[in-house]
N, C-alpha and C positions, 0 to 999 in steps of 0.2 A: 503495501499499500504506500502511496505516494506521501511523502509529508507534505503538511504547508510551510507557506514560508516562516511562519513565527518559530515550527517546530525545529524547522533546519537550522534556522538563525541560534537558537538555542542549543542546537548540538553542537554548532561550529564555537559559542562562546565556551562550553562545557570544555571542548579538546586544548583550548588554549592557543595562543599565538607560536610559542615555542616549534621549532621546527624538531620536534623527536618521532622517533617511530613509530609509537604509539598514536600522535596526532597525525603521522602521515596515512598510517593504516587507517584508523577512525575517518579521515577526510575521504579516501578512496571509498569506503565501505556507505558513506552517506553520499557522495557525488553518484560512483559510477551506475548505479541502478538505475536513475532518474533518465542519463541517457535515453533518447529515441531510437530505434533500432533502423528507423526508416533513413536517417542519414547515410546509412551506408549501402542504400539502395542506387544501383548503376553505377557504382564505385567500380573502376579498375586500379588497381595498387601494383606498381613497378617496384619491387622491394632490390635493397640493397645494390645499389648503384654506384658504381665509385667515382669519386670526386677526384683522389687522390691514392698515394700510395700505402698510407698507413691503414693497419684494419679497421681501425675509428673511423675512415674518411670514407664514408658511404653515407645513400640518402635513398629517402621513398618519395615515389611521385603517385599523386593521386588526381587523377582524372575522371573524365566523361565516359563511361561503357558505349561502346559504337564509335557514333560519330562525334569525335572528339571538337570538331569546329574549328575556329583559330579566333585570335584576337581576346582570348581569356585573360583576365588577371592573373597574377600568380602569387600565392602566399608563403613563405619559406619562413617555417617556423625552427627556434633554436631552444631545445629544452633547457632547465634548469636542473638543479643536482649538487649546488655548493662547488664547482668547478672539479668534483673528482670523482662524480657519479653520474647516473643518467642514461637515457636512451631515446631514441626517436619513435621507439613502441616498444610493446610487450606482451609476453603472452599469456600473462596475468591478470592484466587491467584492461581497458580500452583505449590508455593513452600511449600514443598520439593519434592513432587511428581514427578518433572522435575527430577531431581537429582537421586531418586531412580531408578524410569524407567531409564534414560539415563544410569544407572551403568549396569541395564539387559542388554540393547541393545549393551555394550562393551564385555557382555559375562561374568558377575560378580554377586554377590548377591548384593543388595542395603540394608541398615538398616539405616533408621533414628531415632533419639532417641529425647525423651522429657528430662529435668532432672527439679532438684528441685531450685526453683528461690531464690534470694534475695528480701527483706531482711531478711524473713523469714530462709534463709540458706545461711550462708554465707562462705569464705573459711575456707575448700578447696570442699565444697559439690558438685560442679559441676566435679572435676577430680573423687573423688568418686563415682558418676554416671557413668562415663565412664568406671571408676572399673569394676563396678557390669554387665555393657552392655559388655563389653568385655567377662567378664565370663561368662556370659549367650551365646554369640554367641561362645564361644571355645566350650560351652556345647551342642549346639542347632543347629548349622548353618548346619550342615552336611544335614538334614533334608530336608533342601531348596536348597542343591546343594553344598554348600560353602565348602571351605576346611580351618579348623581354622588356620591352618598351614599358610594361605596368608589373614591375617586381615591387612586391610589398614586403619587408623584413619586420619579423616578430618574435620577441624573446621573452621569455619569464623569467625571472632571477639570475641566477648566474647566466641564463641564455640572454637576459635581457643588457647585460653588461656587455658581453659578446658582442652586442648587437649595438651597442653606442660606443664601443671602442672601434666597430669598423665607420659607423656614421662618421665620427670626428676624425678616423684616419689615422690612428694608432698602428695597425698594421699594414696600411696600405689599400688599395681597392681593386688591384689586377689590371690587365690589360684595357677594360671597356670603362675602368674609373668608377665611379661613385655609382652603379649602373640600379639604380631604386628608383621609385614614385613615391615612398613611403617609408617611415619605420613606426614600430609599435612596440614601446617599451614597458613591460610588468614588472613592479615591484623591483627596482634598480637603485643599485647604490651609486650614487652621482660622483659624489666626493671623497675618492678612496684616499686619501691624506686622513680622513676622521672615520674610515671604517673601522670596526673593532677589531682585537688583536687576536680572531681565530685562528684554529688550527687551520681551516678551509682558506683562510685569505693566506696565510702565510704561505701554505701547498701553490698558489696559484700568483701572487701579486709578488714572494719573495719573503726571506728572511729581515733583508737590509729597509727595514719600516720608512728609511728617509727618501726612500725613491717612489714610496708609492702617492704620493701628492702628485708625480708627473703623470702618472696614471689616468687622473681623474678625466670624468667629461662633462664635469657639470657647464664648463666655460665653453667647451665646444658643440655642445645642444644647444646651449642659447645663440651662440653665434652662427649655427648651419641654416641653409636656406632650403632643408628639407623638409615635407610636412611632417610633422611628429603625431604621434596619439601616445599619452602616458599614463600609466593606472599606479594607484595604490589601493589597498584593500583596506578596510574595516578594520578587519583580525590580524592587518598584518604585524609580523614582530616588531617593535616600536624602533629598530634601527631605520628599517625600510621607509616608515612613516617621518622619522627624524628627516632623513634625506630627502624626502620628497618635498616637505616643507621648504628646506633650505631651497631647493630647487625653485618651488612656488616662487619665493621670496625674491633669489636673485634675478630671476627671471622679470618679476614686475621693476624691481629697482631699475632694470637696464633698459626694458622695455616700454616700462607704462602701459602694459596690458597682461593680463592673466594667462599664465601658463598652460599649455596644453595637456595638462594633467587631470584625470577626473578621480574621483574617490568611488571606489565600488562599494556598496553597501550591502552589507550583511555578504559579504567574500571573506576568504581568509586567503594566504598566502598562494594555496594552492586551485583553490576553487575557480579561478578565474576562467583556466584552460581548463581545469578536470571537469566544470559544470557547462562547458560548449557541447552542444548538441543535447541540452535538458532545458525543465521549464525555469530553470533558476541562473541560467546563461548571462551575465551581466555583460560580460567582455564582446562576445561574438556582435550585439546590434550596434555597439561601438564601432566595431571593425569594418561592418559591412556600411556603416554611415561615411567612415572615414574611407576605404576603397573607393566605395560608388564618387565621393567627392573630387578625389586623387587621379584616379584611373586616366 
């Protein structure tokens, strides 16, 4: 039986904001059963396409079954996982086949990617892998019905930081330049110099914290001319809310307009993506309007 919004919100409150294993498992138990199976209808999935030489450098393409058409916007998704874990898909959960399939139902092509993980690969390996995927998409996505001039990049948590690093050019862009129509950044740490001294952060940004400040994306995102969609969740960890607040304040101080950031009511750190394809989807409608406005 489906939860009411009030029941679901209370259940998320009870799980707390901390990204502990029990919180992750509890969020999956709440969100996964709500996904509408119809989002998978008429979807072809081409799995484990190599975009590099490392075993983690693979992607999946979600496209319309049969006549794929042409000129479709492309949504490229970069998963989270604290820089050290995570994957583009899972046999145990609907993640992130839900997002790729949902993209097809919007009339788009979906791409989900793996990337090299810390501590073996530190900064800026994630953004380098994003750049390699964007290069692959530009060169190949027309065969799946996609338009290489309408690429939208979306990342969550650690994935959002890789997206931000790519947008501001920390790792370069590849031969096609910054080939994006827009970027969506879901729960990001923008000011790396202020980031908490966690093992996961040391694993990716390095042990020398004096270098962290130069890895920040805050000013670069304020300066970019690329359309942005940024979000933070009501039940996000306080650190993500802190960085989101700083982003909004700095953006307004410099531009005298409100930042392109949305507070997702009744969502935690994971549910913006975990709830896509469900009645509780808060991110999907924003993405749809964002793509429609900028494609």
